[in-house]
C-alpha positions as CSV (number, residue, x, y, z in Angstrom):
1,M,18.0,44.1,-44.0
2,F,21.4,43.6,-45.6
3,A,23.4,40.8,-44.1
4,I,25.5,42.6,-41.2
5,K,27.3,39.5,-40.5
6,K,28.7,39.3,-43.5
7,F,30.2,42.6,-43.2
8,A,31.9,41.6,-40.0
9,R,33.7,38.8,-41.6
10,R,34.9,40.8,-44.2
11,V,36.4,43.4,-41.7
12,A,38.0,40.5,-40.0
13,S,40.0,39.2,-43.5
14,C,40.2,42.4,-44.9
15,D,43.7,42.6,-46.9
16,R,45.5,45.6,-44.6
17,V,46.7,48.5,-46.9
18,S,49.8,51.3,-45.7
19,M,47.2,53.8,-46.0
20,H,43.9,53.7,-43.9
21,I,40.9,55.4,-45.8
22,I,37.8,55.9,-43.3
23,T,35.0,57.6,-44.3
24,V,32.6,58.9,-41.4
25,A,29.0,58.5,-43.1
26,N,25.4,58.1,-41.5
27,R,22.3,58.9,-43.7
28,K,20.9,60.4,-40.5
29,G,21.4,63.6,-39.9
30,G,22.7,65.1,-36.3
31,V,25.0,61.9,-35.1
32,G,28.2,63.8,-34.6
33,K,29.8,62.9,-37.8
34,S,32.1,65.8,-38.0
35,S,33.2,66.4,-34.5
36,V,33.9,62.2,-34.6
37,T,36.2,63.0,-37.6
38,T,37.9,66.1,-36.2
39,H,38.3,64.7,-32.6
40,L,39.6,61.3,-33.9
41,A,41.7,62.9,-36.1
42,A,43.1,64.9,-33.4
43,A,43.4,62.0,-31.2
44,L,45.6,59.5,-34.3
45,G,47.8,62.9,-34.6
46,I,48.5,62.4,-30.6
47,R,49.2,59.0,-30.8
48,G,52.0,59.9,-33.6
49,S,49.7,59.0,-37.1
50,R,49.9,61.6,-40.0
51,V,46.7,62.2,-40.2
52,L,44.6,63.6,-43.4
53,V,41.2,65.1,-43.2
54,I,39.3,65.8,-46.2
55,D,35.8,67.7,-45.4
56,M,33.2,66.7,-47.9
57,D,30.3,68.1,-46.0
58,S,28.9,71.8,-47.5
59,Q,28.3,72.5,-44.2
60,A,32.2,72.6,-43.6
61,S,31.8,72.4,-39.8
62,T,35.1,69.5,-39.7
63,T,37.1,72.7,-41.9
64,S,36.2,75.6,-39.0
65,M,37.3,73.0,-35.9
66,L,40.7,72.8,-37.7
67,L,41.5,75.6,-39.5
68,E,41.6,79.1,-37.6
69,R,40.0,80.9,-40.8
70,L,40.2,80.0,-44.5
71,D,40.5,82.5,-47.2
72,D,37.8,83.2,-49.9
73,D,40.1,82.6,-52.4
74,S,41.7,79.3,-50.7
75,P,41.2,76.3,-53.2
76,T,39.1,73.5,-51.1
77,T,37.5,70.3,-52.1
78,T,34.9,72.3,-54.8
79,Q,37.5,73.1,-57.1
80,L,38.7,69.0,-56.5
81,L,35.4,67.9,-57.2
82,L,35.4,70.2,-60.8
83,G,38.8,69.1,-61.6
84,Q,40.3,72.7,-61.0
85,A,43.1,72.0,-58.5
86,K,45.1,68.5,-57.2
87,L,44.2,67.4,-54.1
88,G,47.9,68.5,-52.6
89,N,47.2,71.7,-53.7
90,I,43.7,72.5,-51.3
91,I,45.8,70.5,-48.7
92,R,46.3,73.0,-44.8
93,R,47.9,72.7,-42.3
94,S,45.6,72.4,-39.4
95,T,45.7,73.6,-35.6
96,R,46.7,69.9,-34.1
97,D,50.4,68.9,-34.7
98,G,50.2,65.7,-37.1
99,V,47.0,66.6,-38.6
100,D,46.4,68.1,-42.4
101,V,43.2,69.1,-43.6
102,A,41.6,69.1,-47.4
103,P,39.1,72.1,-46.4
104,S,35.1,72.6,-47.5
105,C,32.8,75.5,-48.5
106,G,29.4,76.3,-48.9
107,E,30.0,75.9,-52.9
108,L,30.4,72.3,-52.6
109,T,26.8,71.7,-53.4
110,R,27.5,73.6,-56.7
111,A,29.8,71.3,-57.7
112,Q,28.4,68.6,-57.2
113,F,25.6,69.4,-59.6
114,A,28.2,70.4,-62.3
115,I,29.6,67.4,-62.4
116,A,26.7,65.2,-62.3
117,G,27.0,64.1,-65.9
118,K,30.8,63.6,-66.1
119,T,32.7,60.2,-66.6
120,G,34.1,59.1,-63.9
121,R,32.0,61.3,-61.3
122,E,31.9,59.1,-58.2
123,T,36.0,57.9,-58.2
124,I,37.5,61.7,-58.4
125,L,38.6,61.9,-54.6
126,R,40.1,58.4,-55.2
127,R,42.0,59.1,-57.8
128,A,43.4,61.9,-55.7
129,L,43.9,60.3,-53.1
130,R,46.5,58.4,-55.1
131,E,48.7,61.4,-54.8
132,V,49.1,61.8,-50.9
133,D,50.8,59.3,-48.1
134,Y,49.1,59.5,-44.6
135,N,48.8,56.7,-42.2
136,F,45.2,57.7,-42.2
137,V,42.8,59.4,-44.1
138,L,39.6,60.4,-42.4
139,I,36.8,61.7,-45.1
140,D,33.6,63.8,-43.0
141,T,30.6,63.6,-45.5
142,A,26.9,64.7,-45.3
143,P,24.1,62.7,-44.5
144,E,22.5,63.0,-47.9
145,L,23.8,60.2,-50.5
146,Q,25.0,63.1,-53.1
147,L,28.1,62.9,-55.1
148,A,30.6,64.1,-52.9
149,T,29.3,61.3,-50.4
150,L,29.5,59.2,-53.1
151,N,33.0,60.1,-53.8
152,A,33.7,59.6,-49.9
153,L,32.3,56.1,-49.6
154,V,34.0,55.1,-53.1
155,A,37.4,56.1,-52.1
156,A,37.1,55.0,-47.9
157,T,38.8,51.2,-47.3
158,D,36.5,51.4,-44.1
159,V,33.5,53.2,-42.9
160,L,33.0,54.1,-39.4
161,M,29.6,54.8,-38.6
162,P,28.4,57.0,-35.8
163,F,25.1,56.7,-34.1
164,T,23.0,58.6,-31.0
165,P,21.1,57.3,-28.1
166,D,17.7,57.2,-30.5
167,P,14.9,54.9,-31.4
168,M,15.7,55.6,-35.3
169,A,19.5,55.0,-34.5
170,L,19.1,51.8,-36.1
171,E,17.5,53.0,-39.4
172,G,20.4,55.4,-40.3
173,L,23.0,52.4,-39.6
174,R,21.4,50.1,-41.7
175,T,20.5,52.8,-45.2
176,T,24.2,53.4,-44.7
177,T,25.2,49.9,-44.8
178,E,23.3,49.4,-47.9
179,A,24.3,52.1,-49.4
180,V,28.3,50.8,-48.8
181,A,26.5,47.2,-49.9
182,E,25.4,48.5,-53.3
183,I,28.7,49.8,-53.8
184,V,30.3,46.8,-53.7
185,A,28.0,45.0,-55.7
186,A,28.2,47.6,-58.3
187,E,32.3,46.8,-58.4
188,L,32.8,50.7,-57.8
189,A,34.9,49.9,-54.9
190,T,35.0,47.3,-51.7
191,P,35.2,49.1,-48.6
192,K,34.5,47.6,-45.3
193,I,32.6,48.8,-42.3
194,L,35.1,49.4,-39.8
195,G,32.5,49.9,-36.7
196,C,29.3,51.3,-35.1
197,L,30.3,53.7,-32.8
198,Q,28.0,55.6,-30.1
199,I,28.2,58.8,-29.1
200,A,26.3,61.4,-26.6
201,Y,26.8,58.3,-24.2
202,D,24.2,58.8,-21.0
203,R,23.8,55.9,-19.1
204,R,20.8,58.0,-16.9
205,L,18.7,57.6,-20.7
206,A,17.3,54.8,-20.8
207,V,17.0,54.9,-24.4
208,T,21.1,54.8,-24.0
209,E,21.3,51.2,-23.3
210,Q,18.1,50.1,-25.9
211,S,19.9,51.8,-28.7
212,R,23.0,50.1,-28.1
213,E,21.4,46.7,-27.2
214,Q,20.0,47.0,-30.4
215,V,22.8,47.8,-32.6
216,S,24.5,45.0,-31.0
217,A,21.8,42.4,-32.0
218,A,22.3,43.7,-35.4
219,Y,26.3,44.5,-35.9
220,G,27.5,41.9,-33.5
221,D,31.5,42.9,-33.2
222,L,30.9,45.5,-35.2
223,L,29.8,47.6,-32.1
224,F,32.9,49.7,-31.1
225,D,33.6,49.4,-27.4
226,T,34.3,52.7,-26.8
227,R,31.7,55.1,-26.1
228,V,32.0,58.8,-26.2
229,R,30.2,59.9,-23.7
230,A,27.7,63.0,-23.9
231,N,29.9,66.5,-23.9
232,S,28.7,70.1,-24.3
233,S,32.3,70.8,-25.5
234,F,31.5,69.3,-28.3
235,I,28.9,71.9,-29.2
236,V,31.0,75.0,-28.8
237,C,34.2,73.7,-30.8
238,P,33.3,75.0,-34.6
239,A,32.8,78.2,-33.2
240,W,36.4,78.7,-31.3
241,H,37.9,76.6,-33.9
242,R,39.5,74.1,-31.7
243,D,39.3,70.3,-31.5
244,I,38.5,68.9,-28.4
245,F,41.8,68.4,-27.2
246,A,42.8,72.0,-27.2
247,M,39.6,73.3,-26.5
248,E,39.8,70.8,-22.7
249,R,43.6,72.7,-22.5
250,E,42.4,76.3,-22.8
251,E,40.0,75.6,-19.6
252,Q,42.5,73.6,-18.2
253,Q,40.6,70.5,-17.5
254,R,41.0,66.9,-19.3
255,S,37.4,65.8,-19.4
256,R,36.1,62.7,-20.7
257,G,35.8,63.7,-24.5
258,S,39.9,63.6,-25.0
259,Q,40.2,60.1,-22.8
260,D,37.0,58.5,-25.2
261,F,38.6,59.9,-28.2
262,L,42.1,58.6,-27.6
263,A,40.1,55.3,-26.3
264,L,38.7,55.8,-29.8
265,A,42.0,56.0,-31.6
266,D,43.6,53.5,-30.0
267,E,40.7,50.7,-30.9
268,V,40.8,51.8,-34.4
269,I,44.3,51.5,-34.8
270,E,44.0,47.9,-33.2
271,R,41.1,47.1,-35.8
272,V,42.8,48.2,-38.9
273,G,45.4,45.8,-38.2
274,L,48.4,48.5,-36.6
275,A,50.5,47.9,-34.1
276,K,50.2,51.1,-31.5
277,S,54.1,51.0,-31.3
278,V,53.9,52.1,-34.4
279,F,53.2,55.2,-33.6
280,H,53.3,56.1,-29.8
281,S,56.2,54.8,-27.0
282,A,54.2,56.0,-24.1
283,A,50.9,56.2,-23.3
284,S,50.3,59.5,-22.2
285,I,47.1,61.2,-23.1
286,S,48.2,64.6,-22.8
287,P,48.4,66.4,-25.7
288,P,51.6,67.8,-27.5
289,P,51.9,71.6,-27.1
290,N,50.9,73.3,-30.7
């Protein structure tokens, strides 16, 4: 297994940058990457950050949660990879204040085949990001290590790896960490592991603590203190084109979903070395009106 503790030291000593590019990745499917990307972006926006979300998954779940609709002729990350549009031309305002989105669509798979033989294909997104200025960029990815995911990892300053209560949770994290290590070894980029985030946390299930203990033993302080508890509202967010904060406001409730993601946003801000006071002066967890 790759030397996880070495990555922990890299995170602790990494240079601070003005724009934090966090790729949400796990080689295992079904671990909530799109939910984490969307709801963390919303939480950072509520905290006062300027956030760009880039959807690099052809399933476009993140796009569905952040946009009411996307016209058929709207440029997406497909056109970005193909060199047919600049990043600034595909960015749209999302339904969440402070959060913009570069949307995706099913055609992204086709684009990856089209650029397979292109020189510099792994760095398209990194070069495109030079033209934008945000506090945070969050990038959603597919589980397969295709060119879109490779672009997302090469562009990243940090990698956040969600995992679910699963006996095989450590395997997905391990293969993702190895992919990051290979990128570093090939001198394509120097992304750091920001941390491992447990989602769908349910203390009633023995596997919840078992998987957490396994990850803690392997990754040490790279395991986030925040746990995102199981919440059925996450499932319906894409269909309603809402983040968890908007869903709960419409249902006139404040559930643990919004609480957990605000806690995660604060922990992310702390981990990247930014003072919370830069983004918000009050500790209120009430989202601003749209």
